[in-house]
C-alpha positions, 0 to 999 in steps of 0.5 A: 541382212537387216532392213526396216521400212514403213508399213502404214501409219501404225507400224514398221516392218523389220526383216532380219537374218541375224540370229543375235537380233532374233534372240534380242527381239524374243527376249526384250521386245515382246510387242514385236509381232512375227509377220512371216518366217522364211525357210530354206531347206527346212532351216530358218533363214529370216524373220519379218516382224511388225513393229509398233510406230512407238518402237521405231527408234528400237527397230532402227537401233537393231538395224545399226547393231546388225551392221557392226556384227 
């Protein structure tokens, strides 16, 4: 599951449980900040990122990529 929503006038939030998207963000999107990490039984389940408003298109593109995998 991958979701994107507006946080305020400067940021969007992106939440993902998709490991491939987590790897892409770590490799290519250095300006995405981790807001929260979600664990279940000591295993990483999902990450929530804070995305600058200028990267809105990138965030929504990552959401679409998750849908087709």
